ZADO-834120 format. One line per field, with one value per residue: residue number from 0; residue in three letters; z negated, y, x negated of N, C-alpha, C in turn. Coordinates in nm, 3 decimals. Atoms other than C-alpha are relative to their C-alpha. Last residue first. Layout:
k [NUM,...]
r [ALA,...]
nup [Z,...]
nnorth [Y,...]
neast [X,...]
caup [Z,...]
canorth [Y,...]
caeast [X,...]
cup [Z,...]
cnorth [Y,...]
ceast [X,...]
This chain:
k [271,270,269,268,267,266,265,264,263,262,261,260,259,258,257,256,255,254,253,252,251,250,249,248,247,246,245,244,243,242,241,240,239,238,237,236,235,234,233,232,231,230,229,228,227,226,225,224,223,222,221,220,219,218,217,216,215,214,213,212,211,210,209,208,207,206,205,204,203,202,201,200,199,198,197,196,195,194,193,192,191,190,189,188,187,186,185,184,183,182,181,180,179,178,177,176,175,174,173,172,171,170,169,168,167,166,165,164,163,162,161,160,159,158,157,156,155,154,153,152,151,150,149,148,147,146,145,144,143,142,141,140,139,138,137,136,135,134,133,132,131,130,129,128,127,126,125,124,123,122,121,120,119,118,117,116,115,114,113,112,111,110,109,108,107,106,105,104,103,102,101,100,99,98,97,96,95,94,93,92,91,90,89,88,87,86,85,84,83,82,81,80,79,78,77,76,75,74,73,72,71,70,69,68,67,66,65,64,63,62,61,60,59,58,57,56,55,54,53,52,51,50,49,48,47,46,45,44,43,42,41,40,39,38,37,36,35,34,33,32,31,30,29,28,27,26,25,24,23,22,21,20,19,18,17,16,15,14,13,12,11,10,9,8,7,6,5,4,3,2,1,0]
r [UNK,UNK,UNK,UNK,UNK,UNK,UNK,UNK,UNK,UNK,UNK,UNK,UNK,UNK,UNK,UNK,UNK,UNK,UNK,UNK,UNK,UNK,UNK,UNK,UNK,UNK,UNK,UNK,UNK,UNK,UNK,UNK,UNK,UNK,UNK,UNK,UNK,UNK,UNK,UNK,UNK,UNK,UNK,UNK,UNK,UNK,UNK,UNK,UNK,UNK,UNK,UNK,UNK,UNK,UNK,UNK,UNK,UNK,UNK,UNK,UNK,UNK,UNK,UNK,UNK,UNK,UNK,UNK,UNK,UNK,UNK,UNK,UNK,UNK,UNK,UNK,UNK,UNK,UNK,UNK,UNK,UNK,UNK,UNK,UNK,UNK,UNK,UNK,UNK,UNK,UNK,UNK,UNK,UNK,UNK,UNK,UNK,UNK,UNK,UNK,UNK,UNK,UNK,UNK,UNK,UNK,UNK,UNK,UNK,UNK,UNK,UNK,UNK,UNK,UNK,UNK,UNK,UNK,UNK,UNK,UNK,UNK,UNK,UNK,UNK,UNK,UNK,UNK,UNK,UNK,UNK,UNK,UNK,UNK,UNK,UNK,UNK,UNK,UNK,UNK,UNK,UNK,UNK,UNK,UNK,UNK,UNK,UNK,UNK,UNK,UNK,UNK,UNK,UNK,UNK,UNK,UNK,UNK,UNK,UNK,UNK,UNK,UNK,UNK,UNK,UNK,UNK,UNK,UNK,UNK,UNK,UNK,UNK,UNK,UNK,UNK,UNK,UNK,UNK,UNK,UNK,UNK,UNK,UNK,UNK,UNK,UNK,UNK,UNK,UNK,UNK,UNK,UNK,UNK,UNK,UNK,UNK,UNK,UNK,UNK,UNK,UNK,UNK,UNK,UNK,UNK,UNK,UNK,UNK,UNK,UNK,UNK,UNK,UNK,UNK,UNK,UNK,UNK,UNK,UNK,UNK,UNK,UNK,UNK,UNK,UNK,UNK,UNK,UNK,UNK,UNK,UNK,UNK,UNK,UNK,UNK,UNK,UNK,UNK,UNK,UNK,UNK,UNK,UNK,UNK,UNK,UNK,UNK,UNK,UNK,UNK,UNK,UNK,UNK,UNK,UNK,UNK,UNK,UNK,UNK,UNK,UNK,UNK,UNK,UNK,UNK,UNK,UNK,UNK,UNK,UNK,UNK]
nup [-0.063,-0.170,-0.017,-0.117,0.062,0.123,-0.054,-0.061,0.086,0.056,-0.105,-0.037,0.140,-0.004,-0.119,-0.005,0.109,-0.037,-0.120,-0.096,-0.008,-0.095,-0.018,-0.136,0.025,-0.114,0.096,0.052,-0.060,-0.030,0.097,0.020,0.089,-0.031,-0.131,0.039,-0.039,0.127,0.137,-0.029,0.027,0.130,0.100,-0.014,0.041,0.168,0.050,0.030,-0.074,-0.133,-0.045,0.049,0.123,0.124,0.115,0.132,0.016,-0.102,0.070,0.091,0.076,0.087,0.076,0.127,0.108,0.061,0.096,0.093,-0.033,0.067,-0.040,0.090,-0.046,-0.010,-0.104,-0.118,-0.121,-0.011,-0.131,0.032,-0.105,-0.026,-0.087,-0.055,-0.088,-0.032,0.092,0.003,-0.105,0.023,-0.084,0.058,0.010,-0.163,-0.061,0.055,-0.081,-0.140,0.039,-0.032,-0.139,-0.038,-0.085,-0.107,-0.036,0.016,-0.078,0.034,0.122,-0.002,0.109,-0.013,0.131,0.063,0.111,0.080,-0.049,0.091,0.177,-0.015,-0.017,0.126,0.082,0.071,-0.056,-0.083,0.006,0.160,0.042,0.107,0.040,0.010,-0.127,0.089,-0.062,-0.142,-0.082,0.036,-0.029,-0.089,-0.023,-0.077,-0.100,0.031,-0.023,0.117,-0.020,0.139,-0.045,0.094,0.121,0.050,-0.010,-0.137,-0.092,-0.005,-0.134,0.009,-0.016,-0.084,0.020,-0.045,-0.154,-0.050,0.076,-0.100,-0.149,-0.043,-0.059,0.082,0.023,0.002,0.066,0.183,0.087,0.095,0.191,0.106,0.058,0.002,0.129,-0.067,0.084,0.045,-0.075,0.086,0.041,-0.106,-0.092,0.012,0.010,-0.136,-0.076,0.094,-0.016,-0.167,-0.090,-0.022,0.062,-0.029,-0.072,0.020,0.085,-0.024,-0.110,-0.103,0.013,-0.074,-0.049,-0.012,-0.122,0.071,-0.137,0.018,-0.060,0.019,-0.030,-0.146,-0.065,-0.074,0.073,0.106,-0.095,-0.015,0.066,0.010,-0.107,0.046,0.064,-0.071,-0.043,-0.053,-0.139,-0.017,-0.037,-0.073,0.079,0.075,0.127,0.096,0.033,0.055,0.078,0.017,0.140,-0.056,0.091,-0.112,-0.008,-0.083,-0.108,-0.004,-0.131,-0.072,-0.062,0.109,0.018,-0.111,0.009,0.130,-0.013,-0.081,0.046,0.051,-0.098,-0.067,-0.031,-0.115,-0.029,-0.029,-0.092,0.049]
nnorth [-0.063,-0.014,0.121,0.087,0.002,0.088,0.122,0.035,0.040,0.084,0.119,0.031,0.078,0.157,0.071,0.064,0.084,0.103,0.004,0.005,0.163,-0.015,0.126,-0.009,0.083,0.118,0.118,-0.021,-0.077,-0.066,-0.138,-0.037,-0.098,-0.165,-0.020,-0.107,0.027,0.092,-0.089,-0.091,0.086,0.010,-0.124,-0.006,0.117,-0.005,-0.108,0.085,-0.018,-0.048,-0.135,-0.027,-0.131,0.046,-0.008,0.015,0.091,0.081,0.021,0.122,-0.025,-0.067,-0.030,0.037,0.061,0.158,0.044,0.066,0.147,0.061,0.122,0.088,0.089,-0.100,-0.100,0.050,-0.083,-0.097,-0.146,-0.134,-0.139,-0.083,-0.087,-0.108,-0.099,-0.073,-0.102,-0.038,0.024,0.114,0.136,0.141,0.092,0.006,0.091,0.121,0.012,0.079,0.117,0.031,0.035,0.018,-0.125,0.014,0.079,0.099,0.112,0.043,-0.069,0.058,-0.026,-0.073,0.031,-0.091,0.041,-0.109,-0.061,0.086,-0.008,-0.070,0.078,0.063,-0.070,-0.067,-0.136,-0.056,0.098,0.016,-0.130,-0.009,0.137,0.019,0.146,0.083,0.043,-0.017,0.012,0.127,0.141,0.032,-0.055,0.106,0.055,-0.004,-0.135,-0.037,-0.168,-0.051,-0.111,0.010,0.056,-0.079,0.105,-0.008,0.123,0.127,0.064,0.113,0.113,-0.042,-0.062,-0.141,-0.005,0.000,-0.093,-0.111,0.054,-0.028,-0.134,-0.092,0.014,0.151,0.095,-0.056,0.011,0.125,-0.034,0.065,-0.056,-0.117,0.002,-0.072,-0.051,0.077,-0.053,0.019,-0.121,-0.150,0.016,-0.021,-0.117,-0.066,0.011,-0.113,-0.075,-0.010,0.048,-0.102,0.039,0.168,0.010,0.057,0.185,0.083,0.116,0.025,-0.048,-0.133,0.050,-0.063,0.083,0.040,0.042,0.052,0.045,0.106,0.183,0.003,-0.090,0.072,0.168,-0.056,-0.048,0.111,0.075,-0.119,0.001,0.144,-0.009,-0.001,0.183,0.119,0.013,-0.160,-0.063,-0.107,-0.088,-0.081,0.064,0.030,-0.103,-0.067,-0.089,0.034,-0.039,0.006,0.065,0.013,0.125,0.024,-0.060,-0.057,-0.077,0.042,0.127,0.121,0.025,0.047,0.131,0.061,-0.005,0.095,0.118,0.031,0.021,-0.113,0.042,-0.043,-0.041,0.053,-0.063,-0.053]
neast [-0.070,-0.064,-0.034,-0.056,-0.122,-0.005,0.051,-0.117,-0.105,0.025,0.013,-0.129,-0.059,0.023,-0.053,-0.124,-0.010,0.047,-0.059,0.106,0.035,0.082,0.065,0.130,0.098,-0.019,-0.074,-0.114,0.037,-0.106,-0.011,-0.112,0.002,-0.019,0.088,0.077,0.158,0.031,0.081,0.116,0.144,0.015,0.017,0.119,0.049,0.031,0.108,0.109,0.113,-0.030,-0.031,-0.124,-0.012,-0.051,0.114,-0.092,-0.024,0.017,0.137,-0.042,-0.081,0.030,-0.144,-0.033,0.126,-0.025,0.115,-0.045,0.094,-0.048,0.001,0.000,-0.124,-0.095,-0.020,0.147,0.032,0.110,0.065,-0.002,0.037,-0.062,-0.022,-0.064,0.080,-0.070,-0.075,-0.188,-0.070,-0.135,-0.028,-0.056,0.149,0.036,-0.128,0.069,0.135,-0.015,-0.048,0.109,0.012,0.170,-0.005,-0.068,0.061,0.007,-0.074,-0.181,0.004,-0.109,-0.056,-0.186,-0.067,-0.063,0.002,0.039,0.117,0.094,0.050,0.144,0.153,0.046,0.037,-0.100,-0.003,0.148,0.061,0.081,0.062,0.043,-0.040,-0.167,-0.102,-0.063,-0.054,0.018,-0.151,-0.106,0.051,0.030,-0.157,0.008,0.118,0.135,0.081,0.129,0.078,0.107,0.117,0.145,-0.069,-0.139,-0.125,-0.138,0.046,-0.121,0.033,-0.046,0.083,0.088,0.111,0.009,-0.030,0.157,0.055,-0.032,0.058,0.142,0.010,0.007,0.076,0.061,-0.047,0.034,-0.124,0.057,0.073,-0.133,-0.127,0.019,0.059,0.145,0.058,0.099,0.137,0.101,0.057,-0.035,0.053,0.142,0.036,0.002,0.128,0.089,-0.021,0.025,-0.118,-0.138,-0.126,-0.076,-0.092,-0.067,0.058,-0.119,0.054,-0.106,-0.137,-0.049,-0.095,-0.093,-0.131,-0.110,-0.139,-0.114,-0.112,-0.138,0.064,-0.031,0.084,0.077,0.058,0.118,0.124,0.042,0.087,0.110,0.122,0.032,0.068,0.098,0.069,-0.098,0.020,-0.016,0.129,-0.010,-0.021,0.090,0.069,-0.109,-0.005,-0.151,-0.013,-0.159,-0.110,-0.152,-0.112,-0.044,-0.072,0.046,0.033,0.113,0.020,0.114,-0.053,-0.005,0.165,0.096,-0.021,0.075,0.141,-0.012,-0.049,0.145,0.101,0.065,0.097,0.100,0.156,0.126,0.064,0.136]
caup [-11.062,-11.279,-11.643,-11.697,-12.055,-12.036,-11.665,-11.763,-12.101,-11.906,-11.632,-11.925,-12.114,-11.772,-11.698,-12.043,-12.044,-11.709,-11.794,-12.122,-12.371,-12.560,-12.723,-12.888,-13.161,-13.067,-13.362,-13.224,-13.094,-13.349,-13.356,-13.221,-13.017,-12.821,-12.845,-13.200,-13.098,-13.275,-12.996,-12.735,-12.871,-12.896,-12.570,-12.367,-12.519,-12.441,-12.103,-12.069,-12.039,-12.136,-12.441,-12.517,-12.302,-12.145,-11.876,-11.579,-11.237,-11.084,-11.294,-11.240,-11.107,-10.994,-10.773,-10.570,-10.266,-9.900,-9.765,-9.449,-9.223,-9.156,-8.976,-9.000,-8.758,-8.810,-8.688,-8.928,-9.240,-9.436,-9.487,-9.697,-9.668,-9.898,-9.988,-10.280,-10.345,-10.667,-10.741,-10.615,-10.790,-11.024,-10.963,-11.131,-10.925,-10.819,-11.169,-11.323,-11.083,-11.222,-11.586,-11.472,-11.462,-11.849,-11.941,-12.153,-12.351,-12.443,-12.441,-12.724,-12.527,-12.348,-12.252,-11.985,-11.944,-11.626,-11.548,-11.237,-11.028,-11.291,-11.200,-10.796,-10.835,-10.997,-10.681,-10.477,-10.290,-10.397,-10.580,-10.706,-10.336,-10.206,-9.894,-9.814,-9.862,-10.075,-9.982,-10.054,-10.400,-10.635,-10.445,-10.406,-10.784,-10.879,-11.008,-11.120,-11.071,-11.024,-10.834,-10.776,-10.506,-10.585,-10.428,-10.123,-10.067,-9.926,-10.264,-10.420,-10.474,-10.714,-10.653,-10.852,-11.015,-10.825,-10.882,-11.243,-11.376,-11.139,-11.318,-11.660,-11.640,-11.668,-11.490,-11.431,-11.417,-11.347,-11.013,-10.863,-10.610,-10.238,-10.095,-9.976,-10.016,-9.752,-9.808,-9.580,-9.619,-9.685,-9.441,-9.205,-9.411,-9.700,-9.548,-9.388,-9.740,-9.933,-9.663,-9.646,-10.024,-10.245,-10.372,-10.081,-10.171,-10.499,-10.408,-10.220,-10.364,-10.511,-10.665,-10.567,-10.756,-10.970,-11.111,-11.351,-11.288,-11.463,-11.411,-11.591,-11.501,-11.502,-11.874,-12.003,-12.326,-12.153,-11.896,-12.194,-12.317,-12.026,-11.942,-12.281,-12.248,-11.943,-12.144,-12.339,-12.473,-12.843,-12.794,-13.002,-13.063,-12.921,-12.894,-12.648,-12.412,-12.375,-12.153,-11.958,-11.839,-11.638,-11.749,-11.564,-11.845,-11.820,-12.151,-12.397,-12.513,-12.848,-13.082,-13.249,-12.923,-12.824,-13.176,-13.173,-12.838,-12.949,-13.252,-13.034,-12.781,-13.068,-13.214,-13.407,-13.526,-13.458,-13.631,-13.805]
canorth [7.610,7.442,7.383,7.559,7.653,7.584,7.747,8.040,8.071,8.073,8.319,8.561,8.529,8.566,8.905,8.987,9.028,9.183,9.485,9.546,9.614,9.950,9.893,10.186,10.216,10.536,10.792,10.986,10.741,10.465,10.190,9.836,9.767,9.449,9.071,9.026,8.684,8.795,9.067,8.821,8.583,8.856,8.997,8.645,8.586,8.923,8.889,8.561,8.786,8.710,8.517,8.168,8.109,7.768,7.880,7.843,8.016,8.307,8.572,8.660,9.015,8.973,8.698,8.677,8.833,8.886,9.222,9.321,9.631,9.935,10.199,10.560,10.755,11.042,10.792,10.538,10.628,10.352,10.194,9.864,9.515,9.187,8.913,8.704,8.392,8.178,7.982,7.642,7.530,7.680,7.847,8.196,8.485,8.628,8.596,8.724,9.072,9.043,9.089,9.456,9.557,9.541,9.643,9.345,9.419,9.691,10.048,10.295,10.368,10.050,10.162,9.989,9.931,9.929,9.695,9.891,9.586,9.515,9.825,9.707,9.426,9.650,9.873,9.567,9.416,9.064,9.055,9.278,9.382,9.037,9.146,9.543,9.509,9.861,10.055,10.388,10.373,10.257,10.457,10.769,10.818,10.692,11.053,11.172,11.116,10.826,10.746,10.332,10.227,9.916,9.944,10.141,10.051,10.335,10.389,10.726,11.015,11.317,11.618,11.842,11.646,11.597,11.199,11.238,11.418,11.162,10.858,11.056,11.042,10.651,10.333,10.219,10.594,10.778,10.606,10.785,11.084,11.039,11.271,11.206,10.816,10.844,10.618,10.650,10.777,10.546,10.688,10.421,10.146,10.223,10.259,9.922,9.767,9.940,9.748,9.412,9.411,9.472,9.188,9.184,9.536,9.526,9.625,9.955,10.192,10.513,10.668,10.491,10.275,10.486,10.248,10.476,10.582,10.766,10.816,10.912,11.092,11.468,11.396,11.092,11.247,11.589,11.355,11.177,11.495,11.675,11.342,11.382,11.733,11.651,11.490,11.844,12.141,12.036,11.666,11.528,11.164,10.908,10.674,10.886,10.943,10.586,10.496,10.245,10.382,10.227,10.366,10.390,10.527,10.838,10.982,10.726,10.628,10.397,10.412,10.693,10.878,10.885,10.948,11.292,11.384,11.334,11.541,11.797,11.817,11.827,11.585,11.655,11.369,11.291,11.422,11.157]
caeast [-9.847,-10.059,-10.178,-10.460,-10.557,-10.939,-10.995,-10.777,-11.003,-11.310,-11.199,-11.113,-11.437,-11.633,-11.431,-11.441,-11.825,-11.836,-11.668,-11.815,-11.490,-11.400,-11.076,-10.889,-10.609,-10.462,-10.420,-10.716,-10.933,-10.898,-11.158,-11.267,-11.574,-11.532,-11.648,-11.534,-11.409,-11.088,-11.108,-11.077,-10.873,-10.584,-10.659,-10.621,-10.297,-10.214,-10.322,-10.086,-9.778,-9.434,-9.600,-9.566,-9.855,-9.884,-10.108,-9.868,-10.042,-10.086,-9.890,-9.557,-9.664,-10.014,-9.928,-10.254,-10.285,-10.110,-10.034,-9.830,-9.839,-9.571,-9.741,-9.641,-9.814,-10.097,-10.327,-10.252,-10.021,-9.925,-9.618,-9.590,-9.483,-9.518,-9.649,-9.761,-9.984,-9.978,-10.272,-10.268,-10.637,-10.797,-11.159,-11.107,-11.238,-10.885,-10.724,-11.086,-11.000,-10.631,-10.762,-10.881,-10.538,-10.557,-10.174,-10.113,-10.432,-10.213,-10.299,-10.325,-10.699,-10.816,-11.141,-11.299,-11.709,-11.936,-12.244,-12.234,-12.187,-11.905,-11.750,-11.787,-11.617,-11.323,-11.330,-11.287,-11.579,-11.469,-11.098,-10.891,-10.733,-10.622,-10.575,-10.605,-10.963,-11.116,-11.418,-11.524,-11.343,-11.639,-11.939,-11.740,-11.676,-12.042,-12.151,-11.799,-11.443,-11.233,-10.905,-10.800,-10.572,-10.387,-10.011,-10.135,-10.495,-10.710,-10.958,-10.936,-11.224,-11.170,-11.378,-11.161,-10.885,-10.560,-10.588,-10.725,-10.388,-10.185,-10.368,-10.349,-9.958,-9.996,-9.929,-9.614,-9.454,-9.728,-9.738,-10.013,-9.925,-9.912,-10.160,-10.493,-10.466,-10.176,-9.874,-9.601,-9.316,-8.972,-8.706,-8.579,-8.735,-8.589,-8.262,-8.264,-8.393,-8.078,-7.847,-8.017,-7.948,-8.295,-8.500,-8.734,-8.820,-8.995,-9.334,-9.158,-9.395,-9.208,-9.522,-9.864,-10.111,-10.348,-10.546,-10.838,-11.163,-11.440,-11.785,-12.072,-12.408,-12.213,-12.140,-11.969,-11.857,-11.755,-11.568,-11.349,-11.290,-11.158,-10.951,-10.779,-10.709,-10.520,-10.270,-10.132,-10.328,-10.340,-10.274,-9.993,-10.089,-10.270,-10.020,-9.785,-10.097,-10.100,-10.455,-10.599,-10.955,-11.239,-11.586,-11.926,-12.127,-12.383,-12.320,-12.171,-11.863,-11.938,-11.626,-11.772,-11.844,-11.529,-11.397,-11.577,-11.490,-11.102,-11.159,-11.300,-11.029,-10.783,-10.495,-10.234,-10.048,-9.676,-9.415,-9.198]
cup [-0.005,0.026,0.108,0.012,0.148,0.006,-0.109,0.079,0.112,-0.047,-0.085,0.082,0.077,-0.130,-0.018,0.141,-0.027,-0.108,0.037,0.103,0.142,0.018,0.076,-0.018,0.157,-0.039,0.089,-0.115,-0.014,0.093,0.025,-0.083,-0.060,-0.120,0.074,0.122,-0.038,0.042,-0.148,-0.109,-0.004,-0.039,-0.124,-0.098,-0.001,-0.072,-0.155,-0.051,-0.048,0.090,0.119,0.001,-0.043,-0.077,-0.154,-0.081,-0.165,-0.009,0.129,-0.033,-0.088,-0.064,-0.140,-0.057,-0.098,-0.110,-0.048,-0.114,-0.139,-0.028,-0.109,0.049,-0.121,0.009,-0.012,0.100,0.089,0.092,-0.015,0.114,-0.039,0.110,0.022,0.121,-0.019,0.086,0.090,-0.061,0.016,0.135,-0.046,0.104,-0.014,0.010,0.117,0.084,-0.064,0.047,0.121,0.000,0.015,0.142,0.100,0.163,0.139,0.037,-0.025,0.101,-0.041,-0.135,0.008,-0.144,0.012,-0.138,-0.066,-0.155,-0.084,0.050,-0.064,-0.161,-0.022,0.011,-0.157,-0.093,-0.050,0.069,0.025,-0.008,-0.129,-0.072,-0.110,-0.052,-0.025,0.117,-0.045,0.105,0.151,0.077,-0.045,0.026,0.183,0.044,0.083,0.114,-0.086,0.027,-0.119,0.024,-0.165,0.033,-0.104,-0.134,-0.094,-0.075,0.091,0.122,-0.025,0.154,-0.032,0.032,0.080,-0.113,0.031,0.158,0.097,-0.022,0.072,0.114,0.041,0.024,-0.148,-0.075,-0.098,-0.072,-0.137,-0.050,-0.080,-0.107,-0.056,-0.084,-0.053,-0.148,0.075,-0.086,-0.012,0.065,-0.088,-0.070,0.090,0.113,-0.088,-0.026,0.136,0.096,-0.049,0.040,0.133,0.089,-0.016,-0.084,0.049,0.134,0.004,0.011,0.007,0.075,0.048,-0.065,0.119,0.088,0.000,0.144,-0.094,0.081,-0.058,0.114,-0.016,0.051,0.154,0.079,0.097,-0.052,-0.095,0.116,0.041,-0.108,-0.014,0.094,-0.033,-0.070,0.073,0.055,0.101,0.163,0.034,0.001,0.073,-0.102,-0.030,-0.122,-0.167,-0.052,-0.047,-0.117,0.041,-0.112,0.081,-0.074,0.116,0.047,0.148,0.134,-0.016,0.148,0.138,0.063,-0.116,-0.014,0.119,-0.025,-0.100,0.057,0.126,-0.102,-0.102,0.076,0.112,0.035,0.070,-0.020,0.030,0.098]
cnorth [0.062,0.108,-0.040,-0.084,-0.016,0.009,-0.101,-0.134,-0.018,-0.060,-0.134,-0.131,-0.043,-0.061,-0.144,-0.043,-0.077,-0.129,-0.161,-0.108,0.000,-0.127,0.037,-0.139,-0.033,-0.113,-0.139,-0.061,0.097,0.126,0.081,0.154,0.061,0.082,0.165,0.034,0.128,-0.066,-0.091,0.095,0.070,-0.083,-0.049,0.104,0.028,-0.098,0.022,0.077,-0.025,-0.006,0.018,0.142,0.009,0.096,-0.051,-0.047,-0.056,-0.137,-0.154,-0.088,-0.116,0.032,0.045,0.016,-0.057,0.030,-0.104,-0.047,-0.122,-0.168,-0.111,-0.132,-0.071,-0.067,0.104,0.111,-0.010,0.095,0.070,0.095,0.123,0.110,0.065,0.060,0.099,0.098,0.052,0.100,0.048,-0.028,-0.087,-0.111,-0.137,-0.069,-0.047,-0.059,-0.140,-0.004,-0.080,-0.175,-0.073,-0.029,0.016,0.091,-0.040,-0.073,-0.149,-0.073,-0.008,0.110,-0.033,0.021,0.059,-0.047,0.112,-0.046,0.098,0.027,-0.090,0.082,0.101,-0.080,-0.062,0.109,0.078,0.154,0.057,-0.069,0.004,0.103,-0.020,-0.156,0.040,-0.111,-0.096,-0.117,-0.013,0.021,-0.098,-0.163,-0.073,-0.008,-0.114,-0.072,0.003,0.111,-0.016,0.155,0.023,0.093,-0.036,-0.020,0.057,-0.110,0.002,-0.055,-0.120,-0.054,-0.166,-0.101,0.067,0.063,0.151,-0.009,-0.058,0.133,0.148,-0.045,0.052,0.159,0.108,0.048,-0.165,-0.051,0.033,-0.011,-0.131,-0.022,0.034,0.056,0.129,0.020,0.055,0.013,-0.051,0.097,-0.025,0.126,0.076,0.058,0.042,0.143,0.068,-0.018,0.137,0.145,0.067,-0.072,0.082,-0.026,-0.084,-0.016,-0.073,-0.153,-0.070,-0.090,-0.044,0.007,0.132,-0.066,0.119,-0.085,-0.089,-0.057,-0.076,0.047,-0.065,-0.141,-0.016,0.073,-0.051,-0.103,0.108,0.054,-0.101,-0.044,0.129,-0.052,-0.106,0.050,0.067,-0.119,-0.078,0.025,0.139,0.069,0.162,0.103,0.069,-0.023,-0.010,0.120,0.020,0.090,-0.056,0.020,-0.018,-0.055,0.016,-0.131,-0.072,0.087,0.058,0.056,-0.065,-0.155,-0.075,-0.039,-0.076,-0.174,-0.054,-0.030,-0.108,-0.128,-0.044,-0.068,0.112,0.007,0.097,0.097,-0.040,0.113]
ceast [0.164,0.076,0.102,0.118,0.104,0.157,0.076,-0.035,0.139,0.144,-0.031,0.036,0.153,0.086,-0.042,0.057,0.147,0.013,-0.020,0.099,-0.103,-0.100,-0.112,-0.051,-0.024,-0.065,0.038,0.088,0.144,-0.089,0.143,0.046,0.167,-0.005,0.011,-0.088,-0.090,-0.125,0.003,-0.061,-0.109,-0.137,-0.042,-0.088,-0.166,-0.012,0.000,-0.133,-0.138,-0.105,0.056,0.062,0.134,0.023,0.079,-0.131,0.080,0.003,-0.049,-0.095,0.069,0.142,-0.053,0.123,0.043,-0.112,0.032,-0.110,0.028,-0.107,0.038,0.031,0.048,0.174,0.139,0.018,-0.153,0.005,-0.076,-0.036,-0.025,-0.053,0.085,0.013,0.147,-0.017,0.134,0.018,0.154,0.037,0.110,-0.005,0.005,-0.124,-0.074,0.091,-0.050,-0.135,0.012,-0.033,-0.116,0.002,-0.140,-0.023,0.105,-0.136,-0.016,0.041,0.131,0.059,0.138,0.024,0.140,0.068,0.111,-0.020,-0.066,-0.103,-0.067,-0.031,-0.094,-0.139,-0.068,-0.069,0.157,0.010,-0.170,-0.078,-0.065,-0.121,-0.075,0.042,0.118,0.141,0.117,0.034,-0.054,0.090,0.126,-0.002,0.008,0.167,0.053,-0.112,-0.115,-0.076,-0.114,-0.036,-0.037,-0.120,-0.145,0.038,0.135,0.103,0.163,0.011,0.122,-0.009,0.029,-0.094,-0.103,-0.149,-0.033,0.015,-0.136,-0.107,0.017,-0.055,-0.188,-0.026,-0.001,-0.126,-0.047,0.074,-0.045,0.120,0.040,-0.028,0.092,0.075,-0.044,-0.068,-0.122,-0.101,-0.077,-0.157,-0.112,-0.087,0.010,-0.104,-0.132,-0.025,0.001,-0.152,-0.125,0.067,-0.056,0.088,0.136,0.098,0.093,0.152,0.134,-0.053,0.151,-0.043,0.077,0.132,0.075,0.131,0.075,0.092,0.108,0.106,0.103,0.118,0.104,-0.068,0.011,-0.096,-0.076,-0.092,-0.087,-0.123,-0.077,-0.109,-0.110,-0.123,-0.111,-0.115,-0.118,-0.112,0.025,-0.061,0.020,-0.117,0.048,0.000,-0.103,-0.089,0.092,-0.018,0.172,0.043,0.125,0.106,0.133,0.141,0.096,0.073,-0.086,-0.017,-0.076,-0.042,-0.108,0.024,-0.017,-0.091,0.001,-0.008,-0.082,-0.159,-0.034,-0.004,-0.136,-0.081,-0.096,-0.091,-0.079,-0.135,-0.143,-0.085]
């Protein structure tokens, strides 16, 4: 079946109907495929969002880094050495966003005029708009989604999150709740990445809570307990739900889902 044809004017109307407003500070997760056949291509989705947000608003996305060596330790010694020898260092000014794992829109936003990007290799965020520089100006290398991160600033700005055709399982913001929730013995992950420092490639070790396998056992039957949190959150009518284009879309208050997710984790915690 042919995908429905979606125009910029329709996207603007749909975004306004779900509640996106001028001046919002908004974090976006999106599946372009779910939206439909966008006239003019994926860039039009960002154009529509930025038009609705206006010059007073701000749009932010997770960028990460295309070709990052996060899984390096799982490779053979020979493969690891080849990677160590030739992997280019992360440079926030030039390294492409990880559009395979995130969205092609992350790379579009990274290259947008006057875009700002935080300096963390695997957890870098890109932003455009009034608060873009402030959201991305500092980013801790260790425990990079907790205090003083762009996600913490999103909360400070009373920002919101738009899941545009994307599932709660992809909601990076819930890692912020994982970092803040008070439960014992959270799983920890460590890895090395090359960054550009004084025009030289330097390998650094990063430590963070385990955002891949989960910080603890919450007794979820789902592969990803973020989906469990999302289902309960939607059922509680805590977010706006509508279609933007053909995509099922959720508009969420960042501070609200942070507190909701932390409470859920405390209630369902079963250990590490």
